[in-house]
C-alpha positions as CSV (number, residue, x, y, z in Angstrom):
1,M,22.0,6.1,-4.5
2,A,22.2,2.5,-5.5
3,S,25.6,1.5,-6.9
4,T,24.0,-0.5,-9.8
5,F,20.6,-0.7,-11.3
6,E,20.4,-4.3,-10.0
7,D,20.3,-2.7,-6.5
8,L,17.1,-0.8,-7.2
9,E,14.0,-2.4,-5.7
10,V,11.8,-1.0,-8.5
11,W,14.0,-2.8,-11.1
12,K,13.8,-6.1,-9.1
13,R,10.0,-5.8,-8.9
14,G,9.8,-4.9,-12.6
15,C,11.7,-8.1,-13.4
16,R,9.4,-10.1,-11.3
17,L,6.4,-8.6,-12.9
18,S,7.8,-9.4,-16.4
19,V,8.4,-13.0,-15.3
20,S,4.8,-13.2,-14.0
21,V,3.4,-12.0,-17.3
22,Y,5.5,-14.5,-19.2
23,E,4.4,-17.3,-17.0
24,L,0.7,-16.3,-17.1
25,L,0.7,-16.2,-20.9
26,A,2.8,-19.3,-21.5
27,E,-0.1,-21.2,-23.0
28,C,-1.8,-18.2,-24.6
29,R,-2.7,-18.6,-28.3
30,D,-3.5,-14.9,-28.9
31,F,-0.1,-14.1,-30.2
32,G,-0.7,-10.4,-30.9
33,L,-1.9,-9.5,-27.4
34,K,0.6,-11.9,-25.8
35,D,3.5,-10.2,-27.7
36,Q,2.3,-6.7,-26.7
37,M,1.9,-7.6,-23.1
38,Q,5.3,-9.3,-22.9
39,R,7.0,-6.4,-24.6
40,S,5.4,-3.8,-22.3
41,A,6.3,-5.8,-19.2
42,V,9.9,-6.3,-20.3
43,S,10.1,-2.6,-21.2
44,I,9.7,-1.6,-17.5
45,P,12.9,-3.1,-16.0
46,S,14.8,-2.7,-19.3
47,N,14.3,1.1,-19.4
48,I,15.2,1.4,-15.8
49,A,18.5,-0.4,-16.5
50,E,19.3,1.4,-19.7
51,G,18.5,4.8,-18.1
52,Y,20.6,4.1,-15.1
53,E,23.7,3.6,-17.3
54,R,23.2,7.0,-18.9
55,T,23.3,10.6,-17.7
56,P,21.2,11.7,-14.8
57,K,18.9,13.6,-17.1
58,D,18.6,10.6,-19.4
59,F,17.8,8.4,-16.4
60,I,14.8,10.5,-15.6
61,R,13.6,10.2,-19.2
62,F,13.9,6.5,-19.2
63,L,12.1,6.2,-15.9
64,I,9.2,8.2,-17.5
65,I,9.2,5.7,-20.4
66,A,9.2,2.8,-17.9
67,K,6.2,4.4,-16.1
68,G,4.4,4.6,-19.5
69,S,5.1,0.9,-20.0
70,C,3.4,0.2,-16.7
71,A,0.3,2.0,-17.9
72,E,0.5,0.2,-21.2
73,L,0.6,-3.2,-19.5
74,R,-2.3,-2.2,-17.2
75,T,-4.4,-1.4,-20.3
76,Q,-3.5,-4.7,-21.9
77,L,-4.4,-6.6,-18.7
78,Y,-7.8,-4.9,-18.6
79,I,-8.4,-5.9,-22.2
80,A,-7.1,-9.5,-21.6
81,T,-9.6,-9.8,-18.7
82,R,-12.5,-8.5,-20.7
83,I,-11.9,-11.0,-23.5
84,D,-11.5,-13.8,-20.9
85,L,-7.8,-14.4,-21.8
86,I,-6.9,-14.2,-18.1
87,S,-9.0,-14.3,-14.9
88,T,-10.0,-11.2,-13.0
89,Q,-8.0,-12.5,-10.0
90,Q,-4.8,-12.9,-12.1
91,S,-5.3,-9.5,-13.7
92,D,-6.0,-7.7,-10.4
93,Q,-2.8,-9.0,-8.9
94,L,-0.7,-7.8,-11.8
95,I,-2.5,-4.5,-12.1
96,D,-1.9,-3.9,-8.4
97,E,1.8,-4.6,-8.8
98,S,2.0,-2.4,-11.8
99,K,0.4,0.5,-10.0
100,Q,2.9,0.0,-7.1
101,I,5.8,0.0,-9.5
102,S,4.4,3.1,-11.2
103,R,4.3,4.9,-7.8
104,M,7.8,3.8,-7.1
105,L,9.0,5.1,-10.5
106,Q,7.3,8.4,-9.8
107,G,9.0,8.7,-6.5
108,L,12.4,8.0,-8.1
109,I,11.6,10.5,-10.9
110,N,10.8,13.2,-8.3
111,N,13.9,12.4,-6.3
112,R,16.2,12.5,-9.3
113,Q,14.6,15.8,-10.6
114,Q,15.2,17.3,-7.2
115,Q,18.8,16.2,-7.2
116,L,19.3,17.8,-10.6
117,A,17.7,21.0,-9.5
118,N,20.0,21.2,-6.5
119,Q,23.2,20.9,-8.6
């Protein structure tokens, strides 16, 4: 097990994804969608970090919330693409990264659930 949440690769990738979303939307004038996308992106690594500092059972719950934020961000990226707020190429890259992070989160959830079951 990682000694801190900062050691988790999924947390690092979540932070990079958040920064990418902020950079992509820096000039965006659609403040409603921009705010929602930034919030869902930041929620991913934030929930990983918060859960890590709690009990093992809580950590799983926070990982599930982070996974939900990945899905929320993907939905917002699809919408942003359809309304021509961002390009398909930009969206595809972030959607792919979000899907990979989501798979990593599911793997971590499964691992932690197995550890709890074996106690």
